[in-house]
VOPAGU-2260 file (C-alpha; in pm, 1 decimal, decimal comma):
REM VOPAGU-2260
SITE   aa  ch    i         X         Y         Z
SITE  UNK   A    0    -275,5    2555,2    1292,6
SITE  UNK   A    1     -53,5    2241,9    1180,1
SITE  UNK   A    2     111,4    2252,1     853,1
SITE  UNK   A    3     -69,4    2134,0     556,4
SITE  UNK   A    4      29,7    1744,1     506,4
SITE  UNK   A    5     234,1    1701,8     204,9
SITE  UNK   A    6      62,4    1576,1    -115,3
SITE  UNK   A    7     226,4    1235,7     -68,7
SITE  UNK   A    8      52,9    1190,6     273,5
SITE  UNK   A    9    -276,5    1300,3     165,7
SITE  UNK   A   10    -252,5    1028,5    -137,7
SITE  UNK   A   11    -150,0     776,0     139,0
SITE  UNK   A   12    -416,0     836,3     375,5
SITE  UNK   A   13    -703,3     848,3     115,0
SITE  UNK   A   14    -552,7     523,5     -27,4
SITE  UNK   A   15    -535,0     355,2     318,5
SITE  UNK   A   16    -859,9     418,4     392,1
SITE  UNK   A   17    -990,3     264,3     114,6
SITE  UNK   A   18    -773,2     -45,5     183,2
SITE  UNK   A   19    -856,6    -104,6     539,3
SITE  UNK   A   20   -1254,6     -52,4     445,7
SITE  UNK   A   21   -1211,5    -311,9     183,2
SITE  UNK   A   22   -1050,1    -540,7     431,3
SITE  UNK   A   23   -1251,0    -490,7     710,6
SITE  UNK   A   24   -1537,1    -583,6     469,0
SITE  UNK   A   25   -1341,4    -883,4     317,9
SITE  UNK   A   26   -1268,2   -1004,4     673,3
SITE  UNK   A   27   -1631,2   -1001,0     771,8
SITE  UNK   A   28   -1742,3   -1170,6     475,2
SITE  UNK   A   29   -1491,3   -1458,2     434,1
SITE  UNK   A   30   -1440,8   -1788,4     643,4
SITE  UNK   A   31   -1090,2   -1701,8     776,5
SITE  UNK   A   32    -832,4   -1771,4    1049,6
SITE  UNK   A   33    -563,8   -1564,7    1237,4
SITE  UNK   A   34    -259,4   -1641,3    1491,0
SITE  UNK   A   35    -389,5   -1358,0    1721,1
SITE  UNK   A   36    -753,3   -1319,0    1676,6
SITE  UNK   A   37    -928,9   -1640,3    1623,7
SITE  UNK   A   38   -1120,3   -1761,3    1341,1
SITE  UNK   A   39   -1457,4   -1818,4    1144,8
SITE  UNK   A   40   -1438,6   -2141,9    1053,6
SITE  UNK   A   41   -1151,3   -2344,0     819,6
SITE  UNK   A   42   -1127,7   -2046,8     605,8
SITE  UNK   A   43    -803,1   -1918,9     464,0
SITE  UNK   A   44    -532,5   -1710,9     626,1
SITE  UNK   A   45    -672,7   -1346,1     663,0
SITE  UNK   A   46    -452,4   -1113,8     431,7
SITE  UNK   A   47    -507,5    -784,3     278,5
SITE  UNK   A   48    -628,2    -612,9     -53,2
SITE  UNK   A   49    -291,0    -611,7    -159,5
SITE  UNK   A   50    -287,5   -1006,8    -193,0
SITE  UNK   A   51    -563,5    -964,2    -445,8
SITE  UNK   A   52    -416,1    -688,3    -638,3
SITE  UNK   A   53     -75,4    -876,5    -696,6
SITE  UNK   A   54    -182,6   -1227,9    -697,4
SITE  UNK   A   55    -536,6   -1367,7    -745,0
SITE  UNK   A   56    -708,7   -1114,2    -935,1
SITE  UNK   A   57    -493,3   -1250,5   -1237,5
SITE  UNK   A   58    -579,5   -1642,9   -1154,0
SITE  UNK   A   59    -820,9   -1758,5   -1388,3
SITE  UNK   A   60    -994,7   -2076,2   -1417,1
SITE  UNK   A   61    -696,7   -2234,0   -1612,4
SITE  UNK   A   62    -418,4   -2059,6   -1400,3
SITE  UNK   A   63    -133,1   -1881,0   -1500,5
SITE  UNK   A   64     241,3   -1948,8   -1501,4
SITE  UNK   A   65     463,8   -1804,8   -1265,3
SITE  UNK   A   66     638,8   -1601,0   -1489,2
SITE  UNK   A   67     360,2   -1459,6   -1647,6
SITE  UNK   A   68     201,8   -1310,0   -1292,6
SITE  UNK   A   69     481,3   -1115,3   -1216,1
SITE  UNK   A   70     434,6    -953,6   -1561,5
SITE  UNK   A   71      67,5    -875,3   -1528,5
SITE  UNK   A   72      82,2    -735,5   -1167,1
SITE  UNK   A   73     435,9    -547,4   -1248,8
SITE  UNK   A   74     526,8    -610,0    -933,1
SITE  UNK   A   75     678,9    -961,1    -733,7
SITE  UNK   A   76     371,2   -1112,6    -552,5
SITE  UNK   A   77     437,2   -1309,5    -259,1
SITE  UNK   A   78     358,5   -1649,8    -385,8
SITE  UNK   A   79     530,3   -1838,8     -82,3
SITE  UNK   A   80     304,2   -1654,1     139,9
SITE  UNK   A   81       5,7   -1705,9     -67,7
SITE  UNK   A   82      77,9   -2077,1     -93,7
SITE  UNK   A   83     152,2   -2122,7     284,0
SITE  UNK   A   84    -177,6   -1941,3     393,5
SITE  UNK   A   85    -350,7   -2186,0     165,5
SITE  UNK   A   86    -493,1   -1944,7    -140,1
SITE  UNK   A   87    -336,9   -2133,9    -464,2
SITE  UNK   A   88    -139,2   -2429,9    -564,3
SITE  UNK   A   89     184,1   -2393,2    -772,5
SITE  UNK   A   90     273,5   -2715,3    -965,9
SITE  UNK   A   91     432,4   -2832,5   -1309,1
SITE  UNK   A   92     206,5   -2776,6   -1594,8
SITE  UNK   A   93      60,5   -3148,1   -1681,1
SITE  UNK   A   94     131,3   -3055,3   -2053,7
SITE  UNK   A   95     511,0   -2953,5   -2042,8
SITE  UNK   A   96     696,7   -3279,7   -2144,8
SITE  UNK   A   97    1008,8   -3137,3   -2001,8
SITE  UNK   A   98    1160,3   -3390,1   -1711,9
SITE  UNK   A   99    1223,0   -3097,5   -1509,2
SITE  UNK   A  100    1059,2   -2770,0   -1615,4
SITE  UNK   A  101    1153,2   -2448,7   -1430,4
SITE  UNK   A  102     971,8   -2304,3   -1156,2
SITE  UNK   A  103     863,5   -2014,0   -1377,0
SITE  UNK   A  104     673,2   -2260,2   -1597,6
SITE  UNK   A  105     478,9   -2402,6   -1312,2
SITE  UNK   A  106     102,9   -2304,3   -1315,1
SITE  UNK   A  107     -47,5   -2128,0   -1027,6
SITE  UNK   A  108    -420,0   -2225,4    -970,2
SITE  UNK   A  109    -648,0   -2112,0    -684,9
SITE  UNK   A  110    -788,3   -2363,4    -448,4
SITE  UNK   A  111   -1115,9   -2417,9    -359,4
SITE  UNK   A  112   -1073,6   -2117,7     -44,5
SITE  UNK   A  113    -900,0   -1935,0    -295,4
SITE  UNK   A  114   -1153,3   -1929,4    -544,5
SITE  UNK   A  115   -1414,3   -1815,6    -265,4
SITE  UNK   A  116   -1183,0   -1546,2    -178,1
SITE  UNK   A  117   -1170,2   -1437,7    -502,0
SITE  UNK   A  118   -1550,9   -1417,7    -540,0
SITE  UNK   A  119   -1552,1   -1245,5    -209,6
SITE  UNK   A  120   -1304,4    -973,8    -324,0
SITE  UNK   A  121   -1401,4    -940,9    -675,1
SITE  UNK   A  122   -1729,1    -689,2    -584,7
SITE  UNK   A  123   -1561,0    -492,4    -309,6
SITE  UNK   A  124   -1361,2    -211,5    -485,0
SITE  UNK   A  125   -1664,6     -93,0    -676,5
SITE  UNK   A  126   -1881,8    -123,9    -344,7
SITE  UNK   A  127   -1644,0      81,1    -157,3
SITE  UNK   A  128   -1596,0     323,0    -424,5
SITE  UNK   A  129   -1989,5     340,4    -438,2
SITE  UNK   A  130   -1997,3     383,4     -65,4
SITE  UNK   A  131   -1763,2     656,3     -88,1
SITE  UNK   A  132   -1957,1     860,0    -348,8
SITE  UNK   A  133   -2249,9     832,5    -102,4
SITE  UNK   A  134   -2060,7     928,4     192,2
SITE  UNK   A  135   -1837,3    1221,2      52,0
SITE  UNK   A  136   -2056,1    1327,0    -241,2
SITE  UNK   A  137   -2068,4    1207,5    -592,2
SITE  UNK   A  138   -1903,9    1499,4    -712,4
SITE  UNK   A  139   -1605,3    1484,1    -474,6
SITE  UNK   A  140   -1484,9    1148,9    -603,9
SITE  UNK   A  141   -1561,7    1243,1    -959,3
SITE  UNK   A  142   -1318,9    1536,8    -897,4
SITE  UNK   A  143   -1072,5    1274,3    -747,6
SITE  UNK   A  144   -1048,4    1063,8    -990,7
SITE  UNK   A  145   -1070,3    1351,0   -1301,5
SITE  UNK   A  146    -748,9    1510,2   -1123,6
SITE  UNK   A  147    -597,0    1160,4   -1074,9
SITE  UNK   A  148    -656,1    1054,9   -1437,0
SITE  UNK   A  149    -510,3    1390,8   -1556,9
SITE  UNK   A  150    -157,5    1322,6   -1415,0
SITE  UNK   A  151    -142,3     938,8   -1504,4
SITE  UNK   A  152    -238,1    1057,9   -1850,0
SITE  UNK   A  153      72,1    1219,1   -1856,4
SITE  UNK   A  154     310,2     962,1   -1744,2
SITE  UNK   A  155     439,9     740,0   -1971,9
SITE  UNK   A  156     486,1     436,5   -1772,9
SITE  UNK   A  157     228,1     195,1   -1658,7
SITE  UNK   A  158     274,2     100,1   -1290,0
SITE  UNK   A  159     128,3    -194,6   -1073,0
SITE  UNK   A  160    -253,7    -119,2    -956,5
SITE  UNK   A  161    -150,5    -108,2    -583,7
SITE  UNK   A  162     124,8     -30,3    -365,9
SITE  UNK   A  163     432,8    -318,5    -388,5
SITE  UNK   A  164     526,2    -497,3    -111,7
SITE  UNK   A  165     822,4    -334,0       9,4
SITE  UNK   A  166    1158,5    -475,5     -11,9
SITE  UNK   A  167    1485,4    -420,7     167,8
SITE  UNK   A  168    1503,3     -68,3     282,9
SITE  UNK   A  169    1124,2     -43,0     258,0
SITE  UNK   A  170    1175,5      70,4     -78,9
SITE  UNK   A  171     916,0      89,7    -368,6
SITE  UNK   A  172    1170,2     141,7    -632,4
SITE  UNK   A  173    1300,3    -180,5    -644,4
SITE  UNK   A  174     965,6    -376,2    -657,0
SITE  UNK   A  175     792,8    -214,4    -913,2
SITE  UNK   A  176     830,5    -301,9   -1295,3
SITE  UNK   A  177     826,0      15,4   -1479,2
SITE  UNK   A  178     702,4     -46,1   -1849,4
SITE  UNK   A  179     598,6     177,1   -2141,1
SITE  UNK   A  180     236,4     270,4   -2112,9
SITE  UNK   A  181      23,3      65,4   -2326,2
SITE  UNK   A  182    -317,1     222,2   -2291,0
SITE  UNK   A  183    -322,9     607,3   -2329,4
SITE  UNK   A  184    -652,8     643,3   -2115,5
SITE  UNK   A  185    -672,0     553,0   -1714,9
SITE  UNK   A  186   -1056,6     606,7   -1717,2
SITE  UNK   A  187   -1140,9     204,9   -1646,2
SITE  UNK   A  188    -876,3     214,2   -1338,0
SITE  UNK   A  189   -1044,6     165,7    -986,3
SITE  UNK   A  190    -996,2     432,4    -769,1
SITE  UNK   A  191    -746,9     259,3    -549,9
SITE  UNK   A  192    -552,3     184,8    -865,8
SITE  UNK   A  193    -522,3     531,6    -949,5
SITE  UNK   A  194    -433,0     683,3    -602,7
SITE  UNK   A  195    -173,8     382,7    -616,7
SITE  UNK   A  196     -20,1     466,8    -956,2
SITE  UNK   A  197       2,6     846,4    -872,6
SITE  UNK   A  198     182,1     751,7    -488,5
SITE  UNK   A  199     427,1     521,7    -697,6
SITE  UNK   A  200     524,5     800,2    -933,8
SITE  UNK   A  201     576,5     986,3    -660,4
SITE  UNK   A  202     743,7     781,6    -473,2
SITE  UNK   A  203    1029,5     675,7    -743,7
SITE  UNK   A  204    1065,1    1036,6    -782,4
SITE  UNK   A  205    1152,0    1061,5    -429,9
SITE  UNK   A  206    1368,9     727,6    -363,7
SITE  UNK   A  207    1607,7     809,7    -691,3
SITE  UNK   A  208    1703,7    1135,5    -519,1
SITE  UNK   A  209    1705,8     959,6    -132,4
SITE  UNK   A  210    1909,5     723,5      59,3
SITE  UNK   A  211    1621,3     655,5     263,7
SITE  UNK   A  212    1259,3     498,1     134,7
SITE  UNK   A  213     964,4     706,5     126,4
SITE  UNK   A  214     819,8     450,0     352,4
SITE  UNK   A  215    1085,4     531,8     627,0
SITE  UNK   A  216    1085,3     894,9     606,1
SITE  UNK   A  217     747,8     983,3     605,4
SITE  UNK   A  218     631,8     759,6     864,2
SITE  UNK   A  219     898,2     674,9    1114,9
SITE  UNK   A  220    1210,9     956,0    1057,7
SITE  UNK   A  221     886,0    1219,1    1060,5
SITE  UNK   A  222     791,6    1167,3    1410,8
SITE  UNK   A  223    1123,0    1131,2    1557,4
SITE  UNK   A  224    1301,7    1421,4    1750,2
SITE  UNK   A  225    1626,4    1484,2    1899,9
SITE  UNK   A  226    1506,7    1466,3    2263,0
SITE  UNK   A  227    1378,1    1132,5    2198,7
SITE  UNK   A  228    1064,6     927,1    2160,4
SITE  UNK   A  229     978,8     598,8    2326,0
SITE  UNK   A  230     942,0     310,6    2088,7
SITE  UNK   A  231     620,7     172,1    2246,0
SITE  UNK   A  232     495,4     550,0    2139,8
SITE  UNK   A  233     602,3     510,9    1770,2
SITE  UNK   A  234     311,7     305,8    1654,5
SITE  UNK   A  235      22,7     535,6    1724,9
SITE  UNK   A  236     249,5     825,9    1620,7
SITE  UNK   A  237     339,3     742,0    1304,7
SITE  UNK   A  238       3,7     494,7    1254,9
SITE  UNK   A  239     226,0     171,6    1144,3
SITE  UNK   A  240     297,4    -118,5    1312,7
SITE  UNK   A  241     547,9    -183,2    1564,3
SITE  UNK   A  242     672,5    -487,4    1338,8
SITE  UNK   A  243     729,2    -196,0    1060,2
SITE  UNK   A  244     869,0      42,9    1296,8
SITE  UNK   A  245    1118,5    -273,3    1365,9
SITE  UNK   A  246    1256,3    -275,9    1028,1
SITE  UNK   A  247    1279,4     106,7    1018,5
SITE  UNK   A  248    1480,3     151,8    1281,0
SITE  UNK   A  249    1732,3    -130,6    1171,7
SITE  UNK   A  250    1781,1     118,0     858,4
SITE  UNK   A  251    1776,7     415,0    1029,8
SITE  UNK   A  252    2061,8     283,1    1283,9
SITE  UNK   A  253    2255,2     126,0     977,3
SITE  UNK   A  254    2248,3     499,6     822,8
SITE  UNK   A  255    2351,9     658,2    1170,9
SITE  UNK   A  256    2018,2     841,5    1172,5
SITE  UNK   A  257    1917,5     737,4    1477,6
SITE  UNK   A  258    2007,4     578,8    1838,3
SITE  UNK   A  259    1801,6     376,2    2086,3
SITE  UNK   A  260    1887,1     356,2    2451,3
SITE  UNK   A  261    1645,2     240,5    2712,7
SITE  UNK   A  262    1374,4     200,2    2447,7
SITE  UNK   A  263    1372,0     541,2    2365,5
SITE  UNK   A  264    1490,2     633,9    2008,4
SITE  UNK   A  265    1662,1     986,6    1928,1
SITE  UNK   A  266    1760,9    1155,2    1584,6
SITE  UNK   A  267    2145,2    1179,2    1540,4
SITE  UNK   A  268    2284,2    1485,8    1361,8
SITE  UNK   A  269    2246,8    1324,2    1049,2
SITE  UNK   A  270    1914,3    1171,5    1133,6
SITE  UNK   A  271    1795,4    1542,2    1164,0
SITE  UNK   A  272    1927,3    1640,5     805,5
SITE  UNK   A  273    1776,1    1332,9     673,6
SITE  UNK   A  274    1435,3    1464,1     852,5
SITE  UNK   A  275    1488,4    1796,7     674,5
SITE  UNK   A  276    1562,5    1660,3     404,1
SITE  UNK   A  277    1219,8    1465,0     361,4
SITE  UNK   A  278    1050,7    1767,2     409,8
SITE  UNK   A  279    1230,8    1973,7     156,0
SITE  UNK   A  280    1200,7    1709,1     -85,3
SITE  UNK   A  281     839,0    1617,9     -78,8
SITE  UNK   A  282     781,9    2010,6     -91,3
SITE  UNK   A  283    1012,4    1984,5    -385,3
SITE  UNK   A  284     829,4    1727,1    -618,3
SITE  UNK   A  285     476,8    1876,2    -536,9
SITE  UNK   A  286     611,8    2218,6    -675,5
SITE  UNK   A  287     784,3    2014,2    -996,0
SITE  UNK   A  288     470,1    1858,9   -1040,7
SITE  UNK   A  289     286,8    2175,6   -1053,8
SITE  UNK   A  290     526,3    2252,9   -1347,1
SITE  UNK   A  291     485,7    1918,9   -1504,4
SITE  UNK   A  292     124,5    1819,5   -1453,4
SITE  UNK   A  293     -37,2    2199,2   -1443,4
SITE  UNK   A  294     -78,6    2366,9   -1116,5
SITE  UNK   A  295    -464,5    2391,1   -1146,8
SITE  UNK   A  296    -465,9    2009,8   -1161,9
SITE  UNK   A  297    -240,9    1969,0    -858,7
SITE  UNK   A  298    -477,1    2246,9    -641,2
SITE  UNK   A  299    -769,7    2063,0    -743,8
SITE  UNK   A  300    -594,4    1731,0    -665,0
SITE  UNK   A  301    -428,7    1870,0    -327,0
SITE  UNK   A  302    -794,6    2043,9    -219,3
SITE  UNK   A  303   -1014,6    1706,4    -313,9
SITE  UNK   A  304    -784,1    1505,8    -102,1
SITE  UNK   A  305    -764,7    1750,3     163,0
SITE  UNK   A  306   -1171,8    1762,4     197,8
SITE  UNK   A  307   -1169,1    1385,6     216,2
SITE  UNK   A  308    -880,0    1337,9     456,2
SITE  UNK   A  309   -1082,9    1525,4     752,3
SITE  UNK   A  310   -1366,7    1278,4     733,8
SITE  UNK   A  311   -1184,8     908,5     637,4
SITE  UNK   A  312   -1229,5     810,3    1008,0
SITE  UNK   A  313   -1609,8     765,0     915,2
SITE  UNK   A  314   -1565,0     464,5     719,9
SITE  UNK   A  315   -1295,0     292,4     933,7
SITE  UNK   A  316   -1486,2     140,9    1227,9
SITE  UNK   A  317   -1437,0    -197,1    1198,7
SITE  UNK   A  318   -1756,8    -487,0    1223,8
SITE  UNK   A  319   -1728,9    -572,9    1594,5
SITE  UNK   A  320   -1580,2    -964,1    1469,8
SITE  UNK   A  321   -1315,0    -785,8    1267,0
SITE  UNK   A  322    -923,8    -785,5    1440,3
SITE  UNK   A  323    -921,1    -428,0    1435,2
SITE  UNK   A  324   -1187,9    -388,6    1676,0
SITE  UNK   A  325    -973,6    -558,5    1945,0
SITE  UNK   A  326    -666,9    -360,4    1941,8
SITE  UNK   A  327    -613,7      13,5    1982,9
SITE  UNK   A  328    -641,3     268,9    1718,6
SITE  UNK   A  329    -354,9     476,9    1579,5
SITE  UNK   A  330    -387,9     851,4    1615,9
SITE  UNK   A  331    -334,6     894,4    1230,0
SITE  UNK   A  332    -329,5     681,5     926,5
SITE  UNK   A  333      31,7     613,7     786,8
SITE  UNK   A  334     190,1     933,7     546,5
SITE  UNK   A  335     298,5     629,1     349,8
SITE  UNK   A  336     153,1     289,9     308,7
SITE  UNK   A  337     382,6      38,5     478,4
SITE  UNK   A  338     304,1    -273,5     274,2
SITE  UNK   A  339     534,5    -610,3     414,3
SITE  UNK   A  340     485,1    -948,0     355,7
SITE  UNK   A  341     308,6   -1040,5     654,8
SITE  UNK   A  342       6,5   -1027,8     494,3
SITE  UNK   A  343       5,3    -680,6     281,5
SITE  UNK   A  344    -173,5    -453,9     539,7
SITE  UNK   A  345    -130,6     -93,0     407,4
SITE  UNK   A  346     -32,5       0,4     792,9
SITE  UNK   A  347     221,6    -320,7     800,4
SITE  UNK   A  348      -5,8    -480,0    1078,0
């Protein structure tokens, strides 16, 4: 039998499945265009739910100053992308009388298409959670929420409500603004935000003790070996896109963890040590969390996530007109979200 997945991988796969289901629904409902899969009119460039969580959900009718958005999101949004893709405008505040106000004081406003995207995005998370309650059982989702809330209640910091767009080295730790917790209760958080905050806490603990990010370790380093793996096989084996694998390989080669010859990737001795360290560290963090958050809570969380993991594929079939219907399915969901500037998709697409 296969070894049990690490807690971080279980959290990640449930979160990624939820996001993909939301993304499929957004794509189906929203007029959009893409580079490779056509368009449904003169709509926005298609993006993932991360762009809602880090940007659009905070932009009201009066707009929001650039400097405030990052504080609200607790991470840096992809403003240049959202501007280029047609979701927002960024302009000086008409009430600011300074001759050259800094860009941090400019106001972000949603375009007409951006406002339509907000209307489409707004109800999706509650709708998908209701769908999961019907599909997986209401009691199971309630137990999942209770376990996640019990952990978050013991973390004295606030994190973003989604996995951040990964920075250099594909690290989480450089992309989140950790602030003292303001609200003692997490009961009002939506399910993907609960999953994301617990997963961010796990990633920070891992990355503060590792030279490699959790995204690289869990997705790419994990599937390599000393005998060699063909580069073209890595997307299916890891569950993440070829573009994100190319970024990860650059880091692995720089760290002397992998070599590439004739499109075959092999672990070096240093890479094998890093791979073994990954397995030790994720196991060690889970054991540490059992002491920190309570073994009963961790056992219940693991059991609930494991019960969902075998059924996640039930909701992942895209609409026939979705772009995911036109590409080959990977063999697995990512063991950690690979959120890139490309559009914020959880598998780096």
